[in-house]
C-alpha positions in Angstrom: 124.7 62.4 63.8 127.5 61.9 66.4 128.6 65.5 66.1 125.0 66.8 66.4 124.6 64.7 69.6 127.8 66.2 71.0 126.5 69.7 70.4 123.2 68.9 72.0 125.0 67.5 75.0 127.2 70.5 75.3 124.3 73.0 75.1 122.2 71.0 77.5 124.7 70.1 80.2 126.3 73.6 80.2 122.9 75.1 81.1 121.4 72.6 83.5 124.6 72.6 85.6 124.3 76.3 86.2 123.3 77.4 89.8 120.9 79.9 88.4 119.0 77.1 86.4 118.8 74.9 89.5 117.6 77.7 91.8 115.0 79.0 89.4 113.7 75.5 88.6 113.3 74.6 92.3 112.0 77.9 93.5 109.4 78.6 90.8 106.9 75.9 91.8 107.3 76.7 95.5 106.5 80.4 94.8 103.5 79.4 92.6 101.9 77.2 95.2 102.8 79.7 98.0 100.8 82.4 96.3 97.7 80.2 96.9 98.5 78.8 100.4 100.2 81.6 102.3 97.1 83.9 102.3 95.1 81.0 103.7 97.7 80.1 106.3 97.9 83.7 107.4 94.2 83.8 107.8 94.2 80.5 109.8 97.1 81.2 112.2 97.5 85.0 112.4 93.8 85.6 113.1 92.4 89.1 113.0 92.5 92.1 115.2 89.2 93.1 116.8 88.8 96.8 117.7 86.7 97.8 120.8 84.9 101.0 120.1 82.8 103.3 122.3 80.0 104.8 120.3 78.4 108.2 120.7 75.2 108.1 118.7 73.2 111.3 118.1 71.1 109.6 115.4 69.4 107.4 117.9 69.1 104.5 115.4 72.3 102.4 116.0 72.0 99.1 117.8 75.3 97.2 118.3 75.2 93.9 116.4 75.7 90.6 118.4 78.8 89.2 116.7 81.7 88.0 118.9 83.9 87.2 115.9 83.5 90.7 114.3 86.2 93.1 113.3 84.9 95.6 115.8 82.7 95.5 119.0 80.6 98.5 120.0 79.7 99.9 123.4 77.1 102.6 123.5 77.7 105.7 125.7 75.7 108.9 126.5 78.7 110.9 127.7 79.7 114.0 125.8 81.9 113.5 122.8 84.7 115.6 124.3 84.7 113.5 127.5 84.8 110.2 125.5 87.8 111.4 123.4 89.7 112.3 126.6 88.9 109.1 128.5 88.5 106.3 125.9 92.0 104.9 126.3 91.9 104.8 130.1 88.6 103.0 130.0 90.0 100.2 127.7 88.7 101.2 124.3 90.6 101.5 121.1 88.7 104.5 119.8 85.6 106.6 119.7 83.0 106.3 116.9 80.6 109.3 116.5 77.4 109.0 114.6 75.9 112.5 114.0 72.2 113.3 114.0 70.3 112.4 110.8 69.3 115.2 108.3 65.8 115.1 106.9 65.8 113.0 103.7 69.6 112.7 104.0 71.1 110.2 101.6 74.6 110.4 103.1 75.9 110.2 106.6 79.5 111.1 107.6 80.8 109.2 110.6 83.8 110.3 112.7 86.4 108.1 114.3 88.8 109.4 116.9 91.9 107.4 118.2 95.7 107.5 118.3 95.9 105.0 115.5 93.7 104.3 112.5 91.4 101.5 111.4 92.3 98.9 108.8 90.5 99.0 105.5 88.5 95.9 106.3 87.5 97.3 109.8 86.4 100.6 108.2 84.2 98.6 105.7 82.8 96.5 108.6 81.8 99.6 110.7 80.3 101.4 107.7 78.3 98.3 106.7 76.9 97.8 110.2 75.8 101.5 110.5 74.3 101.4 107.0 72.3 98.3 107.9 70.8 100.0 110.9 69.8 103.1 108.9 68.4 100.9 106.2 66.2 99.1 108.7 65.0 102.4 110.1 64.0 103.7 106.7 62.2 100.5 105.9 60.2 100.7 109.1 59.4 104.4 108.5 58.2 103.6 105.0 55.7 101.1 106.4 57.3 98.0 104.9 58.2 94.7 106.5 62.0 94.2 106.8 61.5 90.4 106.3 59.6 91.0 103.0 62.3 93.4 101.7 65.1 90.9 102.5 63.1 88.2 100.8 63.3 90.2 97.5 67.1 89.7 97.5 68.3 86.4 95.9 71.9 85.2 95.6 72.5 83.9 92.1 75.3 81.5 91.0 75.8 79.2 88.0 76.7 75.6 88.6 78.0 74.3 85.2 77.9 70.6 84.4 79.3 69.1 81.2 77.1 67.0 79.0 78.2 64.5 76.3 76.5 62.5 73.5 77.5 59.0 72.4 77.8 57.8 68.8 74.0 57.2 68.7 73.3 60.8 69.7 72.1 59.8 73.1 72.7 62.0 76.1 75.4 60.9 78.5 75.8 62.4 82.0 79.5 63.0 82.6 79.2 64.3 86.1 82.0 66.7 85.3 81.8 70.2 86.8 83.0 73.1 84.6 84.2 76.5 85.9 84.6 79.5 83.7 86.8 81.1 86.4 89.1 78.1 86.6 89.3 77.7 82.8 90.2 81.3 82.4 92.9 81.0 85.0 94.3 77.9 83.4 94.2 79.6 80.0 96.1 82.7 81.2 98.7 80.7 83.1 99.3 78.3 80.1 99.6 81.1 77.6 101.9 83.2 79.8 104.2 80.2 80.6 104.8 79.5 77.0 105.1 83.2 76.2 107.8 83.7 78.9 109.6 80.4 78.0 109.7 81.3 74.2 111.1 84.8 75.0 113.6 83.6 77.6 115.0 80.6 75.7 114.8 82.2 72.3 116.8 85.1 73.5 119.2 82.7 75.1 119.9 81.0 71.8 120.3 84.4 70.1 122.8 85.6 72.7 124.7 82.3 72.4 125.0 82.6 68.6 126.0 86.3 68.9 128.7 85.6 71.5 130.2 82.7 69.5 130.1 84.8 66.4 131.6 87.9 68.1 134.4 85.9 69.8 135.1 84.1 66.5 134.5 80.7 68.3 132.1 79.7 65.6 135.0 79.7 63.0 136.6 76.9 65.0 133.4 75.0 65.5 132.4 75.3 61.8 135.6 73.7 60.8 134.3 70.5 62.4 130.6 70.6 61.9 128.2 72.1 59.3 126.4 75.3 60.2 123.0 73.6 60.1 124.2 71.0 62.5 125.4 73.7 64.9 122.1 75.5 64.7 120.0 72.4 65.2 122.3 71.3 68.1 121.7 74.6 69.8 118.0 74.5 69.3 117.6 70.9 70.4 119.9 71.3 73.4 118.2 74.4 74.7 114.8 72.9 73.9 115.8 69.9 76.1 116.7 72.4 78.9 113.3 74.1 78.6 111.5 70.8 78.5 113.3 69.5 81.5 112.5 72.6 83.5 108.8 72.4 82.4 108.5 68.8 83.5 110.1 69.5 86.9 107.8 72.4 87.4 104.7 70.3 86.6 105.7 67.4 88.9 106.7 69.7 91.7 103.6 71.9 91.4 101.3 68.8 91.4 103.1 67.4 94.4 103.2 70.6 96.4 99.5 71.3 95.5 98.5 67.9 96.7 100.4 68.4 100.0 98.9 71.9 100.5 95.4 70.5 99.8 95.9 67.7 102.4 97.4 70.1 104.9 94.7 72.8 104.5 92.0 70.2 104.6 93.2 68.8 108.0 93.9 72.2 109.3 90.5 73.5 108.4 88.9 70.6 110.3 91.0 71.3 113.4 90.2 75.1 113.1 86.5 74.4 112.9 86.5 72.1 116.0 88.8 74.1 118.1 87.8 77.7 117.2 84.3 77.5 115.7 83.4 81.1 116.8 86.6 83.0 116.7 87.7 82.2 113.1 84.7 81.3 110.9 86.0 83.3 108.0 89.5 81.7 108.2 88.0 78.2 108.0 85.9 79.4 105.0 89.0 80.7 103.3 90.7 77.3 103.8 87.6 75.5 102.5 87.6 77.7 99.4 91.2 77.0 98.8 90.6 73.3 99.1 87.7 73.6 96.6 90.1 75.4 94.1 92.7 72.6 94.4 89.9 69.9 94.0 88.7 71.7 90.9 92.2 71.8 89.5 92.6 68.0 90.2 89.3 67.3 88.4 90.5 68.9 85.1 91.2 66.7 82.2 95.0 67.0 82.5 95.5 63.9 80.4 94.2 66.0 77.5 95.6 69.4 78.5 99.2 68.5 79.4 100.2 66.5 76.3 98.8 69.2 74.0 100.5 71.9 76.1 103.9 70.1 75.7 103.3 69.7 71.9 102.6 73.4 71.5 105.5 74.2 73.7 107.9 72.2 71.6 106.4 73.3 68.3 106.4 77.0 69.3 109.9 76.6 70.6 111.3 75.2 67.3 109.7 78.0 65.3 110.9 80.9 67.5 114.3 79.3 68.4 115.0 79.0 64.7 114.0 82.6 64.2 116.1 83.8 67.1 119.1 81.8 65.9 118.8 83.3 62.4 118.5 86.8 63.9 121.6 86.2 66.1 123.6 85.0 63.1 122.5 88.0 61.0 123.5 90.6 63.6 126.6 92.7 63.2 129.2 93.9 65.7 127.1 96.9 66.8 124.8 95.2 69.3 122.7 98.3 69.8 122.0 98.8 66.1 121.3 95.1 65.7 118.6 95.0 68.3 116.1 96.2 65.8 116.4 92.8 64.0 115.4 91.0 67.1 112.0 92.7 66.9 111.3 90.6 63.8 111.3 87.5 66.0 109.7 89.1 69.1 106.8 90.9 67.4 104.6 87.8 66.8 105.1 86.6 70.4 104.2 90.1 71.8 101.1 90.3 69.5 100.0 86.8 70.6 100.1 87.8 74.3 98.1 90.9 73.5 95.4 88.7 71.8 95.2 86.3 74.7 92.6 88.4 76.6 90.0 88.6 73.8 90.6 85.0 72.9 90.0 83.7 76.4 87.0 86.1 76.8 85.4 84.6 73.7 87.1 81.2 73.2 84.6 80.0 70.5 84.7 83.2 68.4 86.1 83.3 64.9 89.1 85.4 66.1 89.9 82.8 68.7 89.5 79.9 66.2 91.8 81.3 63.4 94.3 83.0 65.6 94.9 79.7 67.5 95.5 78.0 64.1 97.9 80.6 62.8 101.3 79.0 63.5 103.1 82.1 64.9 100.2 82.7 67.4 99.0 79.1 68.1 101.8 78.2 70.6 100.4 80.8 73.0 96.7 81.0 72.1 95.7 77.4 71.6 97.0 76.3 75.1 95.0 79.2 76.5 91.9 77.6 74.9 92.5 74.0 75.9 90.7 74.3 79.3 87.6 75.4 77.3 87.9 72.2 75.2 87.7 73.5 71.6 86.5 71.2 68.9 88.9 68.4 67.9 89.1 69.5 64.3 90.4 72.9 65.3 93.0 71.3 67.6 94.1 68.8 65.0 94.3 71.4 62.2 96.3 73.7 64.5 98.7 70.9 65.4 99.3 69.9 61.7 99.8 73.6 60.7 102.2 74.1 63.7 104.2 71.0 62.9 104.5 71.9 59.2 105.4 75.5 60.0 108.1 74.3 62.5 109.8 72.2 59.8 109.6 75.2 57.4 111.0 77.7 59.8 113.9 75.4 60.8 114.7 75.0 57.1 114.3 78.7 56.4 116.5 79.7 59.4 119.1 77.1 58.5 119.5 78.7 55.1 120.0 82.1 56.7 122.2 80.8 59.5 124.7 79.0 57.3 125.7 82.3 55.7 125.0 84.9 58.4 127.0 83.1 61.1 130.2 83.8 59.2 129.3 87.4 58.3 131.3 90.0 60.3 131.4 93.8 60.4 127.8 94.7 59.6 124.3 93.5 60.2 122.4 91.8 57.4 119.4 93.5 55.8 116.1 91.7 55.2 116.9 91.8 51.4 120.2 90.0 52.0 118.5 87.4 54.3 116.0 86.6 51.5 118.9 86.3 49.1 120.7 83.8 51.4 117.5 81.8 51.7 117.4 81.0 48.0 121.1 80.9 47.3 122.7 77.6 46.4 124.8 75.6 48.8 
């Protein structure tokens, strides 16, 4: 046990002291939170550019909208188009918008814009929508309909999901918890991808470590002091502790940074609404939406999601770390030729990330249920379903199968590792690896 502990310490301390580990660990949560907050801050403080356009309207239907916070302001003119194009800049305009005469029963209208520069995509969309609204109003009036009646036909629809529960007597219990399919989907994708990336990254790290020690013949010296199985388990546990440390730091930092961002955006939204109620209404709305996202995240049942997420992280890590260690021990001196063996360990992870989209799209389907129980897929797929709160029996069955499979794969890889780690000159075939598994000590 003392030797195993020394190996774990060596594998752990060697990696956590590296500058690359420290930098990645500290920067990743900052980057993650910045992806949500920077767009809001840019909208709050950078503002938006408003174009001043002079309009030559040959259609006779356009009326400039009264909107001082719009992306463009319009000034009507009866001067010839050629004159406007020559004088717009000297008269203080940013460009000339030309609306041609309408064709009988025309379904399309091609506008023209003249300036030294070009409009942004959002400004183009704003101008097109304003002109389209004016033409729509004209057609409604010509058809003899009331514009107010037509607008009353349009209804904005949204679904407000509230979770219900039943007590042991079967009586309905109002939980007051709000559900969000969008948020659950986002949490599912993020959870699945985090475990997928960690399994690939740290599994490959173990495989490279075994290959380097084997190639440099360092393992021959180490094996003289410890058993091969102890060495493999020391590597797995040491690197597992590294990954777990990094995950815990990410969770704590992400929660802390998200809380600070929520508080800051909440205060800043209030100040923006009081100081600039007209100029920046959409910026305040963006900040309000971001605050709602963070509040929805905080309302999730993290006491249920995070412990299970860590369980699947550890269980999946033991399975794939064992496989990668066995593959590294079985590789020969030709690294290029030996890469084909690594696909044996990587194929299930890649397939699980391919399955994540249909599983999240239909989290209660038979595919989602059984694929999240299958031990080679469950470390990625079950965490992706946790935000949708699958039935407890599925979660418990998946955990039991994963724990049993982790023990089996550690034993299986240990049998391969003890022989393969001392094999030089050629890579092992699958037939030889099966033979090593059932050979005597």
